[in-house]
C-alpha positions in Angstrom: -143.3 80.0 -84.7 -142.7 79.2 -81.0 -140.2 81.0 -78.8 -138.0 77.9 -78.7 -137.9 77.7 -82.5 -136.9 81.3 -82.8 -134.1 80.9 -80.2 -132.7 77.8 -81.9 -132.9 79.4 -85.3 -131.0 82.5 -84.2 -128.5 80.4 -82.3 -127.9 78.2 -85.4 -127.5 81.2 -87.6 -125.0 82.9 -85.3 -123.1 79.7 -84.8 -122.8 79.2 -88.5 -121.6 82.8 -89.0 -119.0 82.4 -86.3 -117.7 79.1 -87.5 -117.5 80.4 -91.1 -116.1 83.9 -90.5 -114.2 83.8 -87.2 -112.6 80.6 -88.5 -110.8 82.6 -91.2 -108.1 84.2 -89.0 -107.7 80.9 -87.2 -107.2 79.0 -90.4 -104.8 81.6 -91.7 -102.8 81.3 -88.5 -102.9 77.5 -88.8 -101.7 77.7 -92.4 -98.8 79.9 -91.5 -97.8 77.9 -88.4 -98.2 74.6 -90.3 -96.1 75.9 -93.1 -93.5 77.1 -90.6 -93.4 73.7 -88.9 -93.1 71.8 -92.2 -90.4 74.2 -93.4 -88.6 74.2 -90.1 -89.3 77.8 -89.1 -91.4 79.5 -86.5 -94.1 81.4 -88.5 -95.9 84.5 -87.2 -95.1 85.2 -83.5 -94.3 88.9 -83.1 -97.4 91.0 -83.7 -99.2 91.7 -80.4 -101.8 93.8 -78.7 -100.7 94.9 -75.3 -98.1 92.1 -75.2 -100.6 89.4 -76.1 -99.6 87.5 -79.2 -102.0 84.5 -78.8 -99.4 82.3 -80.4 -99.4 84.5 -83.6 -103.2 84.7 -84.1 -103.0 88.5 -83.7 -101.1 88.6 -86.9 -104.2 87.5 -88.8 -106.2 90.3 -87.4 -103.5 92.8 -88.2 -103.7 91.6 -91.8 -107.4 92.3 -91.8 -106.7 95.9 -90.7 -104.0 96.3 -93.3 -106.3 95.1 -96.1 -109.2 97.3 -95.0 -107.0 100.4 -94.9 -105.0 99.6 -98.0 -105.6 101.8 -101.1 -108.1 100.5 -103.6 -106.6 100.2 -107.1 -108.6 99.9 -110.3 -106.7 99.2 -113.6 -107.3 102.1 -116.0 -108.2 99.7 -118.9 -111.3 98.5 -117.1 -114.0 100.7 -118.6 -117.1 98.6 -119.0 -118.4 96.3 -116.4 -116.5 97.9 -113.5 -119.4 97.1 -111.1 -119.2 93.5 -112.1 -115.4 93.5 -111.7 -116.0 94.7 -108.1 -118.8 92.2 -107.5 -116.9 89.1 -108.7 -114.9 88.5 -105.4 -118.2 88.8 -103.4 -119.8 86.2 -105.6 -117.1 83.6 -104.8 -117.1 84.5 -101.1 -120.9 84.4 -100.7 -121.2 81.1 -102.5 -118.8 79.4 -100.1 -120.5 81.0 -97.1 -124.0 80.0 -98.2 -123.0 76.5 -98.9 -121.8 76.2 -95.3 -125.3 77.3 -94.0 -127.0 73.9 -94.6 -124.5 71.9 -92.4 -126.2 70.4 -89.3 -124.0 71.1 -86.2 -126.0 68.8 -84.0 -128.9 66.5 -84.1 -132.5 67.9 -83.9 -133.2 69.3 -80.4 -136.6 68.4 -79.0 -138.1 71.1 -76.8 -141.7 70.8 -75.6 -142.3 68.0 -78.1 -141.1 70.2 -81.0 -138.2 68.9 -83.1 -135.9 71.8 -84.1 -133.0 71.7 -86.6 -129.6 73.0 -85.5 -128.9 74.4 -89.0 -128.6 78.0 -90.1 -130.8 77.1 -93.1 -133.1 74.3 -91.8 -133.8 72.6 -95.1 -134.1 68.9 -96.0 -132.3 69.1 -99.3 -128.9 70.0 -98.0 -126.8 68.1 -100.6 -128.7 69.6 -103.5 -128.2 73.1 -102.0 -124.5 72.4 -101.7 -124.1 71.2 -105.3 -126.1 74.2 -106.6 -124.6 77.0 -104.5 -121.1 75.5 -104.3 -120.8 75.6 -108.1 -121.7 79.3 -108.3 -118.3 80.3 -106.8 -116.6 79.6 -110.1 -118.6 82.4 -111.7 -116.9 84.9 -109.5 -113.5 83.5 -110.6 -114.3 83.5 -114.3 -115.9 87.0 -114.3 -113.0 88.5 -112.3 -110.4 87.0 -114.6 -112.2 88.0 -117.7 -113.0 91.6 -116.7 -109.4 92.2 -115.6 -108.4 92.3 -119.2 -105.1 90.8 -118.2 -103.7 87.8 -120.1 -102.6 86.1 -116.9 -105.9 86.7 -115.2 -107.8 85.4 -118.3 -105.6 82.2 -118.3 -106.4 81.7 -114.6 -110.1 82.1 -115.3 -110.0 79.6 -118.2 -108.1 77.1 -116.1 -110.6 77.4 -113.3 -113.5 76.8 -115.7 -112.0 73.8 -117.4 -110.9 72.4 -114.0 -114.5 72.6 -112.8 -115.7 70.6 -115.8 -113.0 68.0 -115.0 -113.9 67.5 -111.3 -117.7 68.3 -111.1 -118.7 65.1 -112.8 -116.8 62.8 -110.4 -118.0 65.0 -107.5 -121.6 64.7 -108.5 -121.4 61.0 -109.2 -119.8 60.3 -105.8 -122.6 62.2 -104.2 -125.1 60.1 -106.1 -123.5 56.9 -104.7 -123.9 58.3 -101.2 -127.5 59.3 -101.8 -128.2 55.7 -103.0 -126.5 54.4 -99.9 -128.2 56.7 -97.4 -131.5 56.8 -99.3 -131.8 60.6 -98.5 -130.6 64.0 -99.6 -130.9 65.4 -96.0 -127.6 65.9 -94.3 -129.0 65.3 -90.9 -130.5 62.0 -91.8 -127.1 61.0 -93.3 -125.4 61.7 -90.0 -128.1 59.7 -88.1 -127.6 56.8 -90.5 -123.9 56.8 -89.7 -124.6 56.3 -85.9 -125.3 52.6 -86.6 -122.8 49.9 -87.2 -121.8 47.6 -90.1 -120.8 43.9 -89.5 -121.8 44.4 -86.0 -118.7 46.3 -84.8 -117.6 48.9 -87.4 -119.1 52.4 -87.2 -121.3 52.9 -90.3 -119.4 56.0 -91.4 -119.5 56.9 -95.1 -115.8 56.3 -95.4 -116.3 52.7 -94.2 -119.3 51.8 -96.3 -118.2 53.8 -99.4 -114.4 54.1 -99.3 -114.0 54.7 -103.0 -116.7 57.4 -103.1 -115.0 59.1 -100.1 -111.6 59.2 -101.9 -113.1 60.6 -105.1 -115.2 63.2 -103.2 -112.2 64.4 -101.1 -110.0 64.8 -104.2 -112.8 66.6 -106.0 -113.3 68.9 -102.9 -109.6 69.9 -103.1 -110.2 70.9 -106.7 -113.4 72.7 -105.7 -111.5 74.9 -103.2 -108.7 75.7 -105.7 -106.1 74.6 -103.2 -102.9 72.8 -103.9 -102.3 70.5 -105.5 -105.1 71.8 -107.7 -104.2 75.5 -107.5 -103.7 75.8 -111.3 -106.0 78.8 -111.5 -103.6 80.8 -109.5 -100.3 79.2 -110.5 -97.9 81.8 -109.1 -94.9 80.3 -110.8 -96.6 80.5 -114.2 -99.3 83.2 -114.3 -98.4 85.5 -111.4 -101.6 85.2 -109.3 -104.0 84.1 -112.1 -107.5 85.5 -111.8 -106.6 87.6 -108.8 -103.6 89.4 -110.5 -105.4 92.8 -110.9 -107.2 92.8 -107.5 -106.0 94.7 -104.4 -107.1 95.6 -100.9 -110.5 94.3 -99.9 -111.3 92.9 -103.3 -108.3 90.7 -103.1 -109.2 89.9 -99.4 -112.7 88.7 -100.5 -111.0 86.1 -102.9 -108.5 85.3 -100.1 -111.2 84.8 -97.5 -113.4 82.9 -99.9 -110.7 80.3 -100.3 -110.6 79.7 -96.5 -114.4 79.7 -96.2 -114.5 77.2 -99.1 -111.9 75.0 -97.3 -114.0 75.2 -94.1 -117.1 74.3 -96.0 -115.4 71.4 -97.8 -114.2 70.0 -94.4 -117.7 70.3 -93.0 -119.3 68.5 -96.0 -116.7 65.7 -95.8 -117.2 65.0 -92.1 -121.0 65.2 -92.5 -121.1 62.7 -95.4 -118.2 60.4 -94.6 -117.0 60.8 -91.0 -120.2 60.7 -88.8 -120.7 64.5 -88.6 -121.5 65.5 -85.0 -121.7 61.9 -83.9 -119.2 59.8 -81.9 -118.5 56.3 -83.2 -121.1 53.8 -82.0 -123.0 56.5 -80.1 -126.4 57.7 -81.3 -128.2 60.8 -80.1 -130.8 58.7 -78.2 -128.1 56.7 -76.4 -126.3 59.9 -75.5 -129.5 61.4 -74.1 -130.1 58.3 -72.0 -126.6 58.0 -70.6 -125.3 61.6 -70.6 -124.6 61.4 -66.9 -122.0 58.6 -67.6 -120.4 60.8 -70.4 -120.3 63.7 -67.9 -118.5 61.6 -65.3 -116.0 60.3 -67.9 -115.3 63.9 -69.1 -114.6 65.2 -65.6 -111.0 63.8 -65.3 -110.2 64.1 -69.0 -110.8 67.9 -69.2 -108.2 68.8 -66.5 -105.7 66.5 -68.2 -106.3 68.2 -71.5 -105.9 71.7 -70.0 -102.7 70.7 -68.2 -101.2 69.5 -71.5 -102.2 72.8 -73.2 -100.7 74.9 -70.4 -97.5 72.8 -70.5 -97.3 73.2 -74.2 -97.6 77.0 -73.9 -94.9 77.2 -71.3 -92.6 74.9 -73.3 -93.2 76.9 -76.5 -92.0 80.0 -74.7 -88.7 78.4 -73.8 -87.9 77.5 -77.4 -85.6 80.4 -77.8 -83.1 81.6 -75.1 -84.1 85.2 -75.7 -87.6 84.4 -74.6 -86.4 84.1 -71.0 -86.1 87.9 -70.9 -89.5 88.5 -72.6 -91.7 89.5 -69.7 -94.7 90.2 -72.0 -94.8 86.6 -73.3 -94.4 85.2 -69.8 -97.2 87.4 -68.6 -99.4 86.3 -71.5 -98.8 82.6 -70.7 -99.7 83.2 -67.0 -102.9 85.1 -67.9 -104.0 82.4 -70.4 -103.2 79.7 -68.0 -105.3 81.3 -65.3 -108.2 81.8 -67.8 -108.0 78.1 -68.8 -108.1 76.9 -65.2 -111.1 79.1 -64.4 -112.9 77.8 -67.4 -112.1 74.3 -66.4 -113.5 74.8 -62.9 -116.7 76.3 -64.3 -117.1 73.4 -66.8 -116.4 70.8 -64.2 -119.1 72.4 -61.9 -121.6 72.2 -64.9 -120.7 68.6 -65.6 -121.3 67.7 -61.9 -124.7 69.4 -62.0 -125.7 67.6 -65.3 -124.6 64.2 -64.0 -127.2 64.6 -61.2 -130.1 65.5 -63.4 -132.7 62.9 -64.4 -133.0 61.5 -67.9 -135.0 63.7 -70.2 -134.3 67.0 -68.4 -134.1 70.1 -70.7 -130.7 71.0 -69.4 -129.4 67.5 -70.4 -130.9 67.9 -73.9 -129.2 71.2 -74.3 -125.9 69.8 -72.9 -126.1 66.9 -75.5 -126.5 69.5 -78.3 -123.5 71.5 -77.0 -121.5 68.3 -76.8 -122.3 67.3 -80.4 -121.4 70.8 -81.5 -118.0 70.4 -79.8 -117.5 67.1 -81.5 -118.3 68.7 -84.9 -115.9 71.6 -84.3 -113.1 69.2 -83.3 -113.6 67.1 -86.5 -113.8 70.3 -88.5 -110.4 71.5 -87.2 -108.8 68.1 -87.9 -109.9 68.2 -91.6 -108.9 71.8 -92.0 -105.4 70.8 -90.7 -105.5 67.9 -93.3 -106.2 70.5 -96.1 -103.3 72.6 -94.8 -100.8 69.7 -94.5 -101.6 68.5 -98.1 -101.0 72.0 -99.5 -97.6 72.2 -97.9 -96.6 68.6 -98.7 -97.6 67.9 -102.3 -96.5 69.9 -105.4 -99.0 71.5 -107.7 -100.3 69.4 -110.6 -99.8 70.6 -114.1 -102.9 71.8 -115.9 -103.0 68.8 -118.2 -102.5 66.4 -115.2 -105.6 67.8 -113.5 -107.7 67.1 -116.6 -106.2 63.7 -117.0 -106.9 62.8 -113.4 -110.5 64.0 -113.6 -111.5 62.4 -117.0 -109.3 59.3 -117.2 -109.4 58.1 -113.6 -112.0 59.8 -111.3 -114.9 59.7 -113.8 -114.6 55.9 -114.7 -114.0 55.0 -111.0 -117.1 57.0 -109.9 -119.2 55.3 -112.6 -118.0 51.9 -111.5 -118.7 52.8 -107.9 -122.3 53.8 -108.7 -122.9 50.5 -110.5 -121.5 48.4 -107.6 -123.4 50.5 -105.1 -126.7 50.0 -106.9 -126.1 46.2 -107.1 -125.4 46.0 -103.4 -128.4 48.1 -102.4 -130.7 46.2 -104.6 -129.3 42.9 -103.4 -129.6 43.8 -99.7 -133.1 45.2 -100.1 
């Protein structure tokens, strides 16, 4: 293995770990702030380190410290299988994390004639890996609820298992429709396919060429993550906390973090299969490499405008309450963050000027295109995570029987019809 291959592999693995793990406190913060916005309240905004609140993000890290230091509690009635009881949350967390590792964050980067994948696990069977590993997470839920020897926990585990049977078939059938359309099981090839157009002007995103499969897949992914309106396995108003009722401290945290990693993974899969992945509409990687100087020139004025709006929002946010006027710590935080953003903007602007002057095919340009595509992927990822959060705090939870009815009576027939129509179109076009 060449040095470049080792560097790209390490970079991809570290990036995947950061996007999966460091995204957890950010998503928790977004969840709380989003809930506060929808419910007309502020959300977390008090916890700080040296006066720095970071808009409430510090509260998420404080929760981590609390859960790490909290006393571990083991129900006295758990005699046999205690090790499996402790392992169950880790199974759910690890399954969601491993499913994220096959997502391509950018197109293959070519260094010295060698094409290298920007994936933590550089495999060509990404969709099969996701279907196999993603389904393992339910084992941790069922085992945890069963070994808790608690009626509420057992009910939650049974609900989770039966819900999986209801949504896995439509999920798999919608994936089959996309495999027929793309003629591949490689995530990266799927994204490359979506860089073309349909009817000469529409981006060939999966949601455009397969809208029904996109809707079915997104609904199934909500059920896959056990998030509202499909959170029947937890059902606080009916079964306390469902399969998590007997779990405390870090064991509870593993289930809790597993939900957010699963949500992050679901968002990544959705944008990869249906929303162009790391690609901009109508812009392929080859076109970006040939005209990156133009993109660099276009981004130069846009970046300062974006930073200006962010700084203005921070200052406006600090004037929401009259009492904030006397809060010197918050004003100091805003000033420091503003200076940091301005310095970063100046550095990035200097890099963009340098890149715009380089010839086509330079290594620095190739690396810049990869970084640019990673940034596009992260922006899309955050948008869909926000979508998951808004849906949770907007729609009420389905009843248990409604989930089964939706999966078996509606999603399954629609997914079968969609496969039939897809096969007819593909055969007719070819």
